[in-house]
C-alpha positions as CSV (number, residue, x, y, z in Angstrom):
1,M,59.7,-80.0,-47.0
2,L,62.1,-81.0,-44.1
3,G,64.8,-83.2,-44.9
4,I,64.4,-82.5,-48.9
5,P,67.8,-81.4,-50.3
6,P,67.8,-77.7,-51.4
7,A,68.3,-78.7,-55.2
8,A,65.2,-81.1,-54.9
9,R,63.0,-78.2,-53.2
10,A,64.2,-75.7,-55.8
11,W,63.3,-78.0,-58.6
12,W,60.0,-78.8,-57.2
13,L,59.3,-75.0,-56.4
14,R,60.2,-74.0,-60.2
15,T,58.1,-77.0,-61.5
16,W,55.1,-75.9,-59.4
17,C,55.6,-72.3,-60.3
18,S,55.7,-73.2,-64.0
19,G,52.6,-75.3,-63.7
20,R,50.4,-72.8,-62.0
21,Y,51.6,-70.1,-64.5
22,L,50.3,-72.5,-67.3
23,L,47.2,-73.2,-65.6
24,G,46.5,-69.5,-65.0
25,T,47.4,-69.0,-68.8
26,L,44.7,-71.6,-69.7
27,V,41.9,-69.8,-67.7
28,A,43.2,-66.5,-69.1
29,A,43.0,-67.7,-72.6
30,T,39.8,-69.2,-71.9
31,V,38.2,-66.1,-70.6
32,T,39.7,-63.8,-73.3
33,L,38.3,-66.1,-76.1
34,A,34.8,-66.0,-74.3
35,A,35.0,-62.1,-73.5
36,A,36.7,-61.1,-76.6
37,P,33.9,-58.3,-77.5
38,L,34.5,-56.8,-74.2
39,L,38.2,-57.1,-74.1
40,C,38.6,-55.2,-77.5
41,V,37.4,-51.9,-75.8
42,P,40.9,-50.3,-75.0
43,S,39.9,-49.4,-71.3
44,L,39.4,-52.9,-70.6
45,A,42.0,-54.4,-72.5
46,Q,44.6,-52.3,-70.8
47,P,44.2,-53.5,-67.2
48,W,43.9,-57.0,-68.4
49,T,47.1,-56.9,-70.5
50,E,49.0,-55.2,-67.6
51,Q,48.1,-57.8,-65.2
52,H,49.4,-60.6,-67.4
53,R,52.5,-58.7,-68.1
54,R,53.0,-58.6,-64.3
55,R,52.4,-62.4,-64.1
56,A,55.0,-63.0,-66.8
57,G,57.6,-60.6,-65.2
58,A,57.0,-62.5,-61.8
59,L,57.7,-65.9,-63.4
60,L,60.9,-64.6,-65.2
61,G,62.0,-62.5,-62.0
62,Q,61.8,-59.3,-64.0
63,S,60.5,-55.9,-62.9
64,V,57.6,-54.5,-65.1
65,E,56.9,-51.2,-65.1
66,P,53.5,-49.5,-66.4
67,R,53.5,-48.6,-69.8
68,P,51.6,-46.3,-71.8
69,R,48.3,-47.6,-73.6
70,A,48.7,-48.9,-77.2
71,A,45.5,-50.4,-78.5
72,R,46.9,-52.3,-81.5
73,R,49.6,-53.8,-79.4
74,N,47.0,-55.0,-76.7
75,L,44.6,-56.6,-79.4
76,A,47.6,-58.4,-80.9
77,W,48.2,-59.8,-77.7
78,L,44.7,-60.7,-77.1
79,V,44.7,-62.7,-80.3
80,T,48.2,-64.4,-79.5
81,Q,47.0,-65.2,-76.0
82,V,44.2,-67.4,-77.3
83,V,46.4,-69.1,-80.1
84,T,49.2,-69.7,-77.6
85,G,47.6,-69.7,-74.4
86,L,45.1,-72.5,-74.8
87,P,47.7,-75.2,-76.1
88,T,50.2,-74.4,-73.7
89,G,47.9,-74.0,-70.9
90,G,46.3,-77.3,-72.0
91,L,49.8,-79.0,-71.8
92,G,50.3,-77.6,-68.3
93,L,46.9,-79.1,-67.3
94,I,47.7,-82.7,-68.8
95,F,50.8,-82.6,-66.9
96,L,49.7,-81.6,-63.5
97,G,46.4,-83.7,-63.8
98,S,48.2,-86.7,-64.4
99,L,50.5,-86.1,-61.4
100,F,47.6,-85.7,-59.2
101,L,45.5,-88.7,-60.9
102,T,48.2,-91.3,-60.5
103,P,47.9,-91.4,-56.8
104,V,44.2,-91.7,-57.0
105,I,44.3,-94.5,-59.7
106,T,46.8,-96.1,-57.4
107,V,44.4,-96.1,-54.5
108,L,41.1,-96.8,-56.4
109,W,42.5,-99.9,-58.7
110,W,40.1,-102.2,-57.2
111,A,37.2,-100.5,-58.4
112,F,38.2,-100.9,-61.9
113,P,40.4,-103.9,-62.0
114,T,40.3,-104.3,-65.6
115,A,40.9,-100.9,-66.6
116,P,44.2,-100.0,-68.3
117,W,46.9,-98.1,-66.2
118,L,47.1,-94.3,-67.4
119,P,48.9,-92.4,-68.3
120,V,52.3,-93.8,-68.9
121,I,52.3,-97.6,-68.4
122,S,48.8,-99.2,-69.7
123,V,48.3,-102.8,-68.0
124,P,45.5,-103.9,-66.1
125,I,46.1,-104.1,-62.3
126,T,44.8,-107.0,-60.5
127,D,46.7,-106.8,-57.1
128,W,48.2,-104.2,-54.6
129,G,51.7,-105.0,-55.6
130,T,51.2,-104.0,-59.0
131,A,49.2,-101.1,-58.4
132,L,51.9,-99.8,-55.8
133,S,54.7,-100.4,-58.0
134,L,53.3,-99.2,-61.2
135,G,52.0,-96.1,-59.3
136,L,55.5,-95.3,-58.2
137,V,56.8,-95.8,-61.8
138,N,54.4,-93.5,-63.1
139,L,54.6,-90.9,-60.6
140,V,58.4,-90.6,-61.1
141,V,58.2,-90.6,-64.9
142,L,55.5,-88.0,-65.0
143,A,57.5,-85.9,-62.3
144,G,60.4,-85.9,-64.5
145,L,58.5,-85.2,-67.6
146,A,56.9,-82.1,-65.9
147,A,60.3,-81.0,-64.4
148,I,61.7,-81.1,-68.1
149,G,58.7,-79.9,-69.9
150,L,57.0,-77.2,-67.8
151,P,59.6,-74.5,-66.8
152,P,61.0,-73.9,-70.4
153,L,57.0,-74.2,-71.8
154,A,56.0,-71.3,-69.1
155,R,59.1,-69.4,-69.8
156,A,58.7,-69.3,-73.3
157,H,55.0,-68.2,-73.1
158,A,56.2,-65.6,-70.5
159,R,58.7,-64.1,-72.8
160,C,56.6,-63.9,-75.7
161,C,54.0,-62.1,-73.5
162,L,56.7,-59.5,-72.5
163,A,58.2,-59.2,-76.0
164,L,54.7,-58.7,-77.6
165,L,53.5,-56.2,-75.0
166,A,57.0,-54.3,-74.9
167,P,56.7,-50.6,-75.4
168,S,58.0,-49.7,-78.9
169,P,60.9,-47.4,-79.3
170,A,58.7,-44.6,-80.3
171,E,56.3,-45.3,-77.3
172,Q,59.2,-45.3,-75.0
173,L,60.4,-41.9,-76.3
174,V,56.8,-40.5,-75.6
175,E,56.9,-42.1,-72.2
176,R,60.3,-40.4,-71.5
177,V,59.3,-37.1,-72.7
178,T,56.0,-37.1,-70.8
179,E,58.0,-38.0,-67.7
180,L,60.6,-35.4,-68.3
181,T,57.8,-32.7,-68.9
182,R,56.3,-33.8,-65.7
183,T,59.6,-33.6,-63.6
184,R,60.5,-30.3,-65.3
185,T,57.1,-28.9,-64.0
186,D,57.6,-30.4,-60.6
187,V,61.3,-28.8,-60.5
188,L,59.9,-25.4,-61.6
189,Q,57.3,-25.6,-59.0
190,A,59.8,-26.7,-56.4
191,H,62.3,-24.1,-57.2
192,S,59.7,-21.3,-57.3
193,A,58.5,-22.6,-53.6
194,E,61.9,-22.6,-52.6
195,L,62.5,-19.1,-53.7
196,R,59.5,-17.8,-52.2
197,R,60.6,-19.6,-48.8
198,I,64.0,-18.1,-49.1
199,E,62.7,-14.6,-49.7
200,R,59.9,-15.0,-46.9
201,D,62.7,-16.1,-44.4
202,L,65.0,-13.2,-45.3
203,H,62.3,-10.7,-45.5
204,D,60.6,-11.6,-42.2
205,G,63.8,-12.6,-40.3
206,T,67.2,-11.2,-41.4
207,Q,65.9,-8.2,-43.0
208,A,63.7,-7.1,-40.3
209,R,66.6,-7.6,-37.8
210,L,68.9,-5.6,-40.0
211,V,66.4,-2.6,-40.1
212,A,65.9,-2.8,-36.2
213,I,70.0,-2.7,-36.0
214,A,70.0,0.5,-38.6
215,M,67.4,2.2,-36.5
216,R,69.0,1.5,-33.2
217,L,72.5,2.6,-34.6
218,A,71.0,5.9,-36.0
219,V,69.3,6.7,-32.7
220,A,72.5,6.1,-30.9
221,G,74.4,8.3,-33.3
222,E,72.1,11.1,-32.6
223,S,71.8,10.7,-29.0
224,F,75.5,10.0,-28.5
225,S,76.8,13.5,-27.8
226,D,73.9,14.1,-25.1
227,N,73.3,10.8,-23.5
228,P,76.3,8.6,-24.0
229,D,74.8,5.9,-21.8
230,A,71.9,5.4,-23.6
231,A,73.7,5.4,-27.1
232,A,75.7,2.6,-25.4
233,V,72.7,0.5,-24.6
234,L,71.4,0.8,-28.1
235,V,74.8,-0.2,-29.6
236,R,74.8,-3.4,-27.4
237,Q,71.4,-4.0,-28.4
238,A,72.3,-3.6,-32.0
239,H,75.1,-6.0,-31.5
240,A,72.8,-8.7,-30.0
241,E,70.6,-8.0,-33.0
242,T,73.5,-8.5,-35.2
243,E,74.4,-12.0,-33.8
244,D,70.6,-13.1,-34.3
245,A,70.7,-12.0,-37.7
246,M,73.6,-13.9,-38.5
247,T,72.4,-16.9,-36.9
248,E,69.3,-16.7,-39.0
249,L,71.2,-16.0,-42.1
250,R,73.3,-18.9,-41.5
251,S,70.2,-20.9,-41.1
252,V,69.0,-19.8,-44.5
253,I,72.1,-20.7,-46.1
254,R,72.1,-24.1,-44.5
255,T,68.7,-25.0,-46.2
256,I,70.2,-24.0,-49.6
257,Y,73.4,-26.1,-49.4
258,P,74.7,-26.9,-46.1
259,P,78.1,-25.8,-45.4
260,V,78.9,-29.3,-43.5
261,L,78.7,-30.9,-47.1
262,A,81.5,-28.7,-48.3
263,D,83.5,-28.9,-45.3
264,Q,83.1,-32.7,-44.6
265,G,81.6,-34.3,-47.9
266,L,78.5,-36.5,-47.6
267,S,79.9,-39.1,-45.6
268,G,80.9,-36.7,-42.9
269,A,77.8,-34.6,-42.9
270,L,75.5,-37.8,-42.5
271,S,77.8,-38.8,-39.7
272,T,77.3,-35.7,-38.1
273,L,73.6,-35.6,-38.7
274,S,73.2,-39.0,-37.3
275,T,74.4,-37.6,-33.8
276,R,71.7,-35.3,-33.5
277,A,68.8,-37.7,-34.9
278,G,66.2,-38.0,-32.2
279,V,66.5,-41.8,-32.3
280,P,69.7,-44.0,-32.2
281,T,70.9,-44.2,-35.8
282,R,73.3,-46.2,-37.4
283,I,75.3,-45.0,-40.4
284,D,77.0,-47.3,-43.0
285,I,78.5,-45.6,-45.9
286,G,80.4,-47.5,-48.7
287,P,83.1,-46.0,-51.1
288,L,81.3,-43.3,-52.9
289,G,84.0,-41.6,-55.0
290,E,83.2,-38.2,-56.5
291,I,79.7,-37.1,-56.4
292,P,78.4,-34.0,-58.0
293,A,77.3,-31.3,-55.4
294,A,73.7,-31.5,-56.4
295,V,73.3,-35.1,-55.7
296,E,75.1,-34.7,-52.3
297,A,72.6,-32.1,-51.5
298,V,69.3,-34.1,-52.5
299,A,70.9,-37.1,-50.6
300,Y,71.6,-35.2,-47.5
301,F,68.2,-33.3,-47.3
302,A,66.6,-36.8,-47.9
303,V,68.2,-38.2,-44.9
304,T,67.5,-35.0,-42.8
305,E,63.8,-35.2,-43.6
306,A,63.6,-39.0,-43.2
307,L,65.1,-38.9,-39.9
308,A,63.1,-36.0,-38.9
309,N,60.1,-37.9,-39.7
310,I,61.2,-40.8,-37.7
311,A,61.9,-38.8,-34.7
312,R,58.5,-37.1,-34.8
313,H,56.0,-39.7,-36.0
314,S,57.3,-43.1,-36.1
315,R,57.8,-44.1,-32.5
316,A,60.8,-46.1,-33.5
317,T,63.7,-47.1,-31.3
318,H,66.3,-47.6,-33.9
319,A,67.1,-46.1,-37.4
320,S,69.9,-46.9,-40.1
321,V,71.1,-45.2,-43.0
322,R,73.1,-47.0,-45.8
323,V,74.5,-45.2,-48.7
324,T,76.1,-47.1,-51.5
325,R,77.2,-46.2,-55.0
326,N,76.9,-48.7,-57.8
327,G,78.5,-47.2,-60.9
328,A,76.6,-44.1,-61.7
329,L,73.8,-44.6,-59.3
330,L,73.8,-43.4,-55.6
331,R,71.6,-45.3,-53.4
332,T,70.5,-44.0,-50.2
333,E,68.2,-46.4,-47.9
334,I,66.6,-45.0,-44.7
335,A,65.1,-47.4,-42.4
336,D,63.3,-47.7,-39.0
337,D,61.6,-50.0,-36.7
338,G,58.7,-47.8,-36.1
339,T,54.9,-48.1,-36.6
340,G,54.9,-47.7,-40.5
341,G,52.2,-46.2,-42.4
342,A,54.3,-43.4,-44.1
343,D,52.7,-42.3,-47.5
344,A,54.1,-39.5,-49.4
345,A,50.6,-38.7,-51.1
346,R,49.5,-37.1,-48.0
347,G,51.7,-34.0,-48.9
348,S,54.2,-34.3,-46.1
349,G,58.0,-33.9,-46.5
350,L,58.2,-37.0,-48.3
351,D,56.7,-35.5,-51.4
352,G,59.5,-33.1,-51.4
353,M,61.8,-35.8,-51.2
354,R,60.3,-37.3,-54.2
355,R,60.4,-33.9,-56.0
356,R,64.0,-33.4,-55.2
357,A,64.8,-36.9,-56.5
358,A,62.6,-36.5,-59.6
359,A,64.6,-33.1,-60.4
360,L,68.0,-35.1,-60.8
361,D,66.1,-37.8,-62.6
362,G,66.2,-39.9,-59.6
363,T,63.5,-41.8,-58.0
364,M,62.1,-42.5,-54.3
365,K,60.3,-45.4,-53.2
366,I,58.5,-46.2,-49.9
367,S,57.8,-49.7,-48.1
368,S,55.8,-48.8,-44.9
369,P,53.2,-51.3,-44.1
370,P,51.0,-50.7,-41.0
371,G,53.0,-51.8,-38.2
372,G,56.2,-51.0,-39.8
373,P,59.1,-51.5,-40.6
374,T,59.5,-48.4,-43.0
375,V,62.3,-48.5,-45.5
376,I,62.5,-45.2,-47.9
377,T,65.0,-45.9,-50.8
378,V,66.2,-43.0,-52.9
379,E,68.3,-43.5,-56.0
380,L,70.1,-40.9,-57.8
381,P,72.2,-40.8,-60.9
382,C,75.5,-39.2,-60.1
383,A,77.6,-39.7,-63.5
């Protein structure tokens, strides 16, 4: 479509998408009518209606989230789909069929020289001049009518579909309670796992070193008067163990709430983190304002885990971190140019990121097709 003005391309694309939607609606209404006994079964009606919700949302440019099963609402939509889909889809077929039929009639007028010209101007065609001129007139008129009629007709049907299938307030409340129950369970499980990890780290690491320090100091105290040199060696060993214990303790504390967040805030902490990443990382942080400590910690751990995964698994040569705030929503986007294939369902650290985000009523989305790139988006409410 080179040389065609952008407005004309947008007009044609809008008309074509609307016509295609209406043709799909005609097919869907026909299938719904023919398979009505089967589609009245709730387990079959739900995926059928969800597919058409997604079609309607795509036409209107709206995201459509999965909804709980609603048998009566689905049944009402099946009836409405037949009642409204057949006529609106039929009109779409007439418009588009006439548009495609016009050039055919223009070329084949000689085979039927006495036949009237259809569908707009009806006069017999006896020569090429009449055929070409009337063909152009019909094509322009039909294209104009299609541009005027098809988009609003398709949008009206799509809005009707979404309105009829939209969850009721009661269904939305049930879905919200179910989601909160699930995230609460995840939070409790994550909290229990975190406590067990901290207890294990303290017991196996710091506590064991402190016991060794206490034993060396006790032996040094008993042998100080008889063998000062041996006691001095034990004291030096205890001092070294103390340094190691402090290092391990700082490491445990860092996993609970990184001190760098308290010292430098999220922007400074991420900038510091990028310098230690295994691949060159670009940081882009917009104005964030005041953010709750819990939200800062989740965002920081998400970036930490993502960059660690990039360095270990992605074979990436470059990564980027972009943090923005839109009102009460903090959005963190981590991208890399690696091999892709990241999947939170494999039980990796990505699932931990999802659980941390869900604990604050946030979301995590992953786009990682085979071959890359990978983009992880974490959105957290921070009001």
